Phi, psi and omega in degrees: 000132179233117182223160179249123180193155177274352179227157179293140179272145177273106183255122178265136180097182181261143179244126179278113181109191184274153174247119184238131179244134173242149173299143185299326181287338182256001183288128183241040180283192180286112180232152179291137181238133180242022179293136180248130177292123182302321180296318179294323180293318178297318179297319178296319179297320179296313180297319180298312180296319183293312180298316181294311184292316181294321178298318178294322179292324180285321184285317184223070182296319181294319180294319178296323178294318179296316182297311182288331177290316179299319184288337180293337182292326179203094183294322180297324177295322177297319178296319180296315178295325178297320178297315179298320180290321181297321183267318189284318184299314178295328178295314178298320180297315180291326176295322177292327181291341179295325180273135180294323181294319184267006182303312179300322179294321178295319178295317179298316180296322179293320178294319177298320178299316178297318179297321179292327177298317180291314182293336183298327178294321176296320178297319179297320179295318178297319180296317180298317178299316179294322182293317182289321184255029183294334179261001181250139177273096182227150180300139182305325180293320178295318178296320178296317179298318178296315178298323180293321179296314181297313180294320179297319178297317180294319179293329182285348179284128181304143179068301179299325182299322179296320179292318179296317179298320178297317179294321179297321179294316179299312181296315183298317178298311180296320181295319180295317180293321177293323179294321177296322178291322182295331179293336183257000178279140178295144181292131180272123181270148178287128181299334179294326179294320179297318180294323179295319180293324180291000000 
């Protein structure tokens, strides 16, 4: 019998063979291990960002272009709107859930909020790709893949990755809300064009 303990065990009956005790702190028997290989985690983060961002780019290329274009005008504003959305939307959703009449609406808003949280990382990856390759003529999917790789590597770094992921969520939430608003804004015409027509 081989056991780990700081005190001798009271064993009733006969034991065939030797009885060996190790201190619990020094016991190296078969124990469950939850260690994660950093390289595997980075690879998973890259694949997650790439699949999400490329899928969003393929499904709604025009919308992704509008969202990232609107956010380029004022990135800090996108982060500010993201903070309000991150905190405000779930609060509004739970307040709606208090009422039986508004319960379905509250659940729907909460589900939409969760979906936007996931999609925000993809939006951030698309923005990073466009930002880096803004002066290069490259296919949007290739730019998105590059942005996803960069964001995935950053998210996969211990400690720093959590902060980067948090920033990506804030930016993505704000960018999506600004992009939705931008689709309904009237197109601003250049005054020079008006003068030329006159």
